[in-house]
MARMARRO-93978 format. One record per residue: residue in one letter; y, x, z of N, C-alpha, C, CB in turn. Coordinates in Angstrom, 3 decimals. Glycine has a CB too. Layout:
residues N
residuo/n.north/n.east/n.up/ca.north/ca.east/ca.up/c.north/c.east/c.up/cb.north/cb.east/cb.up
a/Y/X/Z/Y/X/Z/Y/X/Z/Y/X/Z
...
This chain:
residues 68
residuo/n.north/n.east/n.up/ca.north/ca.east/ca.up/c.north/c.east/c.up/cb.north/cb.east/cb.up
m/130.399/-142.157/78.227/129.932/-140.748/80.056/127.974/-140.930/80.042/130.909/-141.940/82.761
g/127.514/-140.305/79.567/125.969/-140.396/80.300/125.830/-140.237/82.428/124.984/-138.677/79.414
t/124.665/-139.907/82.349/124.419/-140.013/84.374/124.638/-138.681/83.782/122.624/-140.621/85.666
p/125.045/-138.134/85.129/125.506/-136.507/85.087/123.664/-136.425/85.902/127.538/-135.801/86.390
s/123.811/-134.481/85.264/123.102/-134.323/85.359/122.460/-133.758/87.021/123.168/-133.887/84.340
f/121.287/-133.166/87.485/121.544/-133.059/88.480/122.372/-131.437/88.968/120.334/-133.468/88.971
i/121.556/-130.331/87.238/122.005/-129.143/86.872/123.599/-128.766/87.050/121.601/-129.060/85.563
h/124.010/-129.471/86.635/124.853/-129.516/86.294/125.972/-130.106/87.936/124.567/-130.252/84.951
l/125.334/-131.267/88.828/126.024/-131.338/90.081/125.697/-129.906/90.926/125.511/-132.731/90.898
l/125.127/-128.996/91.261/124.471/-127.956/91.728/125.244/-126.858/91.458/123.217/-127.852/91.252
a/125.579/-126.584/89.704/126.677/-125.871/89.434/128.006/-126.022/90.272/126.907/-126.129/88.178
i/128.166/-127.403/90.557/129.785/-127.643/90.863/129.563/-126.375/92.565/130.360/-130.110/91.282
a/128.333/-127.503/92.400/128.767/-126.945/94.473/127.967/-125.941/94.810/128.343/-128.221/95.983
y/127.533/-124.972/93.538/127.585/-123.785/93.627/129.261/-122.470/93.187/126.335/-123.721/92.797
g/129.506/-123.236/92.554/131.327/-122.557/91.960/131.605/-123.319/93.548/132.575/-123.543/89.846
l/131.508/-123.916/93.756/132.345/-124.510/95.491/131.534/-123.553/96.739/131.861/-126.795/95.988
v/130.973/-123.260/96.507/130.488/-122.041/97.715/130.931/-121.000/97.580/129.144/-121.638/97.866
l/131.205/-120.437/96.357/131.407/-118.734/95.546/133.385/-119.446/96.235/130.799/-118.397/92.667
i/133.526/-120.294/96.065/135.542/-120.198/95.777/135.355/-119.835/97.650/136.955/-122.509/95.039
a/134.184/-120.270/98.600/134.431/-120.616/99.548/134.130/-119.003/100.586/133.633/-122.000/99.696
a/133.123/-118.621/99.184/133.452/-116.962/99.835/134.125/-115.869/99.923/132.947/-116.374/99.716
v/134.667/-116.687/99.385/136.521/-115.099/99.395/137.579/-116.146/100.236/137.787/-114.535/96.837
f/137.135/-117.236/101.200/136.971/-117.427/102.868/137.278/-117.465/103.845/136.639/-117.123/103.324
l/135.681/-117.920/103.567/134.785/-117.672/104.338/133.707/-116.997/105.007/134.653/-118.032/104.217
r/133.843/-116.495/106.515/132.240/-115.646/106.349/130.998/-116.322/107.418/132.466/-113.678/106.922
s/130.451/-116.514/106.581/128.917/-117.129/107.447/128.248/-116.621/106.560/128.469/-118.884/107.725
p/126.622/-117.448/106.988/125.635/-117.018/106.754/125.683/-117.471/105.202/124.597/-117.427/107.708
l/125.753/-118.712/104.548/125.523/-119.318/103.579/126.792/-118.599/102.050/125.652/-120.974/104.207
t/127.642/-119.035/102.737/128.501/-117.152/101.403/128.195/-116.164/101.032/129.516/-116.193/101.676
e/128.054/-115.424/102.372/127.392/-114.157/101.972/126.568/-114.246/101.710/127.248/-113.298/102.528
a/124.993/-115.051/101.223/124.033/-114.831/100.810/124.702/-115.689/98.879/122.672/-115.484/102.013
m/125.617/-115.251/99.181/125.922/-116.246/97.685/126.285/-115.186/97.213/127.097/-117.617/97.489
r/127.145/-114.788/97.452/128.278/-113.753/97.059/127.465/-113.309/95.952/128.795/-112.487/98.219
i/128.678/-113.238/94.596/127.242/-112.844/93.201/128.080/-110.909/92.894/127.475/-114.604/90.762
d/129.407/-111.447/93.798/129.222/-109.261/93.892/128.967/-108.646/94.003/129.364/-108.354/94.143
s/127.873/-108.859/95.064/126.981/-108.061/96.437/125.544/-108.251/95.787/127.102/-108.991/98.334
l/125.604/-109.349/94.529/124.375/-109.266/93.646/123.948/-108.001/93.113/124.533/-110.065/92.546
f/125.767/-107.598/92.024/125.653/-107.508/90.972/125.997/-105.779/91.125/126.470/-108.592/90.158
l/127.032/-105.649/91.615/128.293/-104.196/91.920/127.563/-103.642/93.184/130.377/-104.728/92.436
p/126.826/-102.494/93.157/126.437/-101.330/93.898/127.290/-101.107/95.026/126.425/-100.165/93.079
g/129.446/-101.452/95.153/129.739/-100.724/96.155/130.550/-101.790/96.424/130.203/-99.306/96.051
a/129.527/-102.875/96.509/130.353/-105.058/97.176/131.086/-104.518/97.944/129.238/-106.674/98.331
g/132.281/-104.942/98.433/132.745/-105.309/99.137/133.414/-105.959/100.220/132.681/-105.185/98.919
e/134.718/-105.342/100.714/135.879/-106.233/101.187/136.786/-106.585/99.933/136.795/-105.450/102.366
s/137.253/-105.115/99.423/138.132/-105.216/98.004/137.850/-106.097/96.509/138.143/-103.799/97.539
t/135.603/-106.284/96.963/135.177/-107.289/95.540/134.920/-108.405/95.823/133.984/-106.973/94.705
r/135.337/-108.512/97.141/135.353/-110.629/97.322/136.483/-111.487/96.126/136.317/-111.236/99.458
p/137.012/-111.356/96.408/138.037/-111.783/94.867/137.100/-112.671/94.119/138.512/-110.256/93.631
l/136.550/-111.267/93.168/135.487/-111.717/92.302/134.709/-113.227/91.954/134.634/-110.979/92.730
n/134.386/-113.825/93.541/133.397/-114.376/93.865/134.392/-116.336/93.199/132.881/-113.826/95.859
g/136.151/-116.035/94.271/136.957/-116.622/93.966/137.024/-117.090/92.202/137.898/-115.887/94.549
l/137.079/-116.016/91.017/137.557/-116.150/89.731/135.950/-116.252/89.370/138.648/-114.865/89.042
l/134.558/-116.505/89.083/133.645/-116.520/89.051/133.118/-117.946/89.334/133.382/-115.597/89.635
g/133.570/-118.251/90.311/133.112/-119.654/90.822/133.784/-120.484/90.355/133.116/-119.926/92.135
l/135.221/-120.326/90.051/135.801/-121.575/88.889/135.602/-121.372/87.633/137.290/-121.835/88.833
l/134.932/-119.991/87.390/134.531/-120.528/85.679/132.851/-120.696/86.298/134.850/-118.922/83.887
i/131.928/-120.818/87.101/130.977/-121.742/86.579/131.018/-122.964/87.709/129.436/-120.993/86.370
g/131.418/-123.325/88.333/131.955/-125.247/89.014/132.639/-125.484/87.794/133.351/-125.558/90.752
g/133.779/-124.868/87.171/135.318/-125.513/86.132/134.209/-125.820/84.728/137.133/-123.782/85.610
y/132.850/-125.533/83.833/132.830/-125.177/83.454/131.123/-125.919/83.304/133.546/-124.199/83.683
a/130.963/-126.228/84.492/129.343/-127.518/84.358/130.131/-128.992/84.876/127.492/-127.027/85.988
a/132.216/-128.726/84.870/131.951/-129.917/85.486/132.720/-130.976/84.089/132.734/-129.961/87.290
w/133.379/-129.691/83.370/133.724/-129.598/81.907/132.813/-130.329/81.597/133.772/-128.311/81.147
s/131.644/-129.765/81.088/130.325/-130.365/80.105/130.263/-131.374/80.514/128.887/-129.811/80.079
l/130.031/-132.216/82.631/129.788/-132.803/82.589/130.912/-134.396/81.947/129.223/-132.395/83.523
l/132.054/-133.403/81.528/132.541/-134.741/81.830/132.735/-134.765/79.910/134.214/-134.907/83.185
g/132.133/-134.218/79.362/131.409/-134.196/77.334/130.457/-134.243/77.261/131.455/-133.065/76.252
a/129.763/-134.040/77.826/127.577/-135.190/78.026/127.901/-136.421/77.843/126.426/-135.373/80.024
């Protein structure tokens, strides 16, 4: 196993922020929400999408760290 890439660590952190955006309403989590970037009518009903995308992004980054 090689040294962790800075990009991988940032992706894991971003995944955690997206998961936190489902439960927390802070300026950081509101600014990082993916649903508000891509969906025109983003609101409380689309907030759980961030948790799914956070799991995918953070999980893939963690998995690629283990495979590197």
